[in-house]
C-alpha positions as CSV (number, residue, x, y, z in Angstrom):
1,I,0.0,-9.8,-20.3
2,K,-1.5,-11.1,-17.2
3,V,1.6,-12.2,-15.6
4,G,3.3,-8.7,-16.2
5,V,0.4,-6.6,-14.5
6,I,0.7,-9.1,-11.7
7,F,4.6,-8.4,-11.4
8,I,3.9,-4.7,-11.8
9,F,1.6,-4.6,-8.7
10,L,4.0,-7.0,-6.9
11,G,6.8,-4.5,-7.3
12,L,4.5,-1.4,-6.4
13,F,3.5,-3.5,-3.2
14,I,6.8,-4.2,-2.1
15,K,7.5,-0.6,-2.3
16,L,4.3,0.4,-0.5
17,A,5.1,-1.9,2.1
18,I,1.7,-4.1,2.2
19,V,1.6,-6.6,4.8
20,P,3.4,-9.8,3.5
21,L,5.9,-7.5,1.9
22,H,6.4,-5.2,4.7
23,I,9.4,-6.4,6.5
24,W,11.7,-3.6,5.4
25,L,9.8,-0.8,6.3
26,P,10.1,-0.6,10.2
27,S,13.8,-1.3,10.0
28,I,14.5,1.4,7.5
29,Y,12.3,3.9,9.7
30,K,14.3,3.0,12.9
31,F,17.8,3.5,11.5
32,A,17.5,6.3,9.1
33,P,17.5,10.0,9.9
34,I,14.2,11.7,10.9
35,N,14.0,14.0,7.8
36,F,14.2,10.9,5.4
37,V,11.5,9.1,7.5
38,I,9.1,11.9,7.3
39,F,9.7,12.3,3.6
40,M,9.4,8.3,3.3
41,A,6.1,8.4,5.4
42,S,4.5,11.0,2.9
43,A,5.6,11.7,-0.5
44,T,6.9,8.5,-1.8
45,N,3.8,6.7,-0.6
46,K,1.7,9.0,-2.5
47,I,3.6,8.8,-5.7
48,I,3.2,5.0,-5.4
49,F,-0.5,5.2,-5.0
50,Y,-0.8,7.7,-7.9
51,L,1.0,5.0,-9.9
52,I,-1.3,2.1,-8.8
53,F,-4.3,4.5,-9.6
54,K,-2.9,5.2,-13.3
55,F,-2.3,1.4,-13.8
56,T,-5.6,0.4,-12.7
57,Y,-7.9,2.9,-13.8
58,T,-6.3,4.6,-16.9
59,I,-3.6,2.1,-18.4
60,F,-5.3,-1.1,-17.8
61,G,-8.7,-0.2,-16.8
62,Y,-10.6,-1.3,-13.9
63,E,-12.5,-4.0,-15.4
64,Y,-9.4,-5.9,-16.8
65,I,-7.5,-5.6,-13.5
66,F,-10.4,-6.7,-11.2
67,T,-12.6,-8.8,-13.5
68,E,-10.4,-10.6,-15.9
69,I,-7.5,-11.1,-14.0
70,G,-9.5,-11.4,-10.7
71,L,-7.4,-9.5,-8.3
72,Y,-10.2,-7.6,-6.8
73,K,-10.7,-10.2,-3.5
74,I,-6.8,-10.5,-3.2
75,F,-6.4,-6.6,-3.3
76,I,-9.5,-6.2,-0.9
77,L,-7.9,-9.1,1.6
78,L,-4.3,-7.4,1.5
79,A,-5.7,-3.9,2.1
80,L,-7.8,-5.2,5.3
81,I,-4.7,-7.4,6.5
82,T,-2.3,-4.3,6.1
83,S,-4.6,-1.9,7.9
84,I,-5.4,-4.3,10.7
85,Y,-1.8,-5.7,11.4
86,G,-0.5,-1.9,11.0
87,S,-2.9,-0.8,13.6
88,I,-2.2,-3.5,16.1
89,A,1.4,-3.5,15.6
90,A,1.7,0.2,16.1
91,F,-0.2,-0.2,19.4
92,Y,3.1,-2.1,20.8
93,Q,5.8,0.4,19.5
94,S,7.6,3.7,20.5
95,N,8.9,6.4,18.6
96,R,9.9,5.5,15.0
97,G,8.4,2.1,15.1
98,L,5.3,3.8,15.8
99,I,5.7,6.0,12.8
100,A,6.7,2.6,10.6
101,Y,3.7,0.8,11.5
102,S,1.1,3.5,11.7
103,S,2.4,4.3,8.2
104,I,1.8,0.6,7.3
105,A,-1.9,1.0,8.6
106,N,-2.5,4.3,6.6
107,I,-1.3,2.6,3.5
108,G,-3.7,-0.3,4.2
109,Y,-6.6,2.1,4.5
110,M,-5.7,4.3,1.4
111,F,-5.2,0.7,-0.7
112,L,-8.7,-0.2,0.6
113,M,-10.3,2.9,-0.6
114,L,-8.3,2.5,-4.0
115,T,-9.5,-1.0,-4.3
116,I,-13.1,-0.4,-3.7
117,G,-13.1,2.0,-6.6
118,S,-16.1,4.0,-6.0
119,E,-16.0,7.6,-6.9
120,N,-16.6,8.7,-3.0
121,A,-13.8,6.2,-2.1
122,I,-11.2,7.7,-4.3
123,V,-11.8,11.2,-3.7
C-alpha cells in the first residue's frame, strides 16, 4: 500500500507542477491560447488540491501519510522549494512565463499550507 500511495502522490505532483516535476508547465503556458492558460492556472490546480486533501485527510488519514510513511518532511521540503523557486523564476520572466512561474509559486504556497495540516492553514 505504501508504494501505491507514493505513486498516487507522484502523479498528482506531476499535474500540480511541484518543482522537480514542473518542466512541462512553462512551455504549455507559453504556447497555449490565453483562455486555456487562465483555466489551467485556476480551476485545474484547485481540483488537484482537492484530491490531495481528500487522499491525505479522508481516504488514507493524516497520521498514515505523514507518520507511518514518513512523507511529512519531504512534502514540506518540496513545498518550500516550489514556492521559492517559482517566485525567483517569475521575477525574470515576462508575459506568459510570468503567469507560469507565479502559478508554480502559488502552488508551492498552497501545498505548504496543506502539508502543515493545522486548521488555520487549511482554511
